[in-house]
Every structure is written in C-alpha cells, then in structure tokens.
N, C-alpha and C positions, 0 to 999 in steps of 0.2 A: 122817195127813199133814195139815198145815194148808193153807188156801188160799194159793196163791202171789200175791205182789204183783208188778205189772209194774215192770221196770227198764229204761227206754229206753237204747239205745246209739246212738251216731253212725254207726258203720260197719256193714258186713254181718256181721262176727264180732267176738268179744272173747275174750281168754284168761281161763281160769277164775280165775286168781289176781287179775286186774284186776277181774273181775266181782264176786268176793266183796267187794272194797273198795268198788267203786262202790255196791253194793247195801246197804253198811253192815253186812254179815253179820260182818265181821271189822274189826279195828283197823288191822293193818298187812301189808305183804308178807310179813314174817317169820312172822307168825301163819298167813297163808294156807298158807305152805310147811308149816307143822307140821301144820294141821288136815288138809291133803290127804295128806301123808305118812302120817298116823295112820289114814286111811281114814274120816274122819269126814264126808266131803262126797260126795253123790251127785249124778249128772246124770242126769235122765230116769229115776230109780228105780235106777240102777246106780251102785256105789261107783266113784269116779274118783280115781286117784292121780297123774294128770299135771296138774301145774300150768299147763302150756302149752296144755292141751286147748282147742281152738277152740270156742266156743259159738256158735250161730246163733240167730236169732229163733225163739221157740217152746220153746227148751230150758228146762227147769226144774232149778234147783240147790236142793239141800236140805242144811241143816246144823243140827244142834241143833233139829230140829223147825220151823225157820223155811224157807219155800220162796219162792224168787224166780225170776220168769220173764223171759227175755230178750225185750225188745219194741223194735219201731221207735220211734225218737225222734218 
C-alpha cells in the first residue's frame, strides 16, 4: 500500500463517490459508480461497494494502488 495523501473536507463527513472525485482519484461520478460497483475501492482496508458510504476524518480510501486520507480542512 502506498502512503496516503491527505484530502481536506469542509464538513464532518463526505460520501465515498464525492471523495473519490475530490481526491482526483477518478474523473467523474459515473466512473465512481463503476469502480465502486466493481469492488475496486477499499475503505480502511475493506472493499466498499456503497457509493453513499459516509467517510469521516481519518478514513483511508484506496483505489488502484493510490491511497487518500480524509482530513480536516
């Protein structure tokens, strides 16, 4: 697993699909839907298939070897 980079969010939580776009790990919401449905995204080391999963500060999202951590703004 590569070192996660911090991605600051404004609120207490953010949905997984939104976070993938914010972190520039994917190009679009449609792509988010696909990669999540295909089981290519993990949250804190576990495969996550719910695009609406609420992420909190400290959660680490991984896709295709890239990792991003939810951080305070």
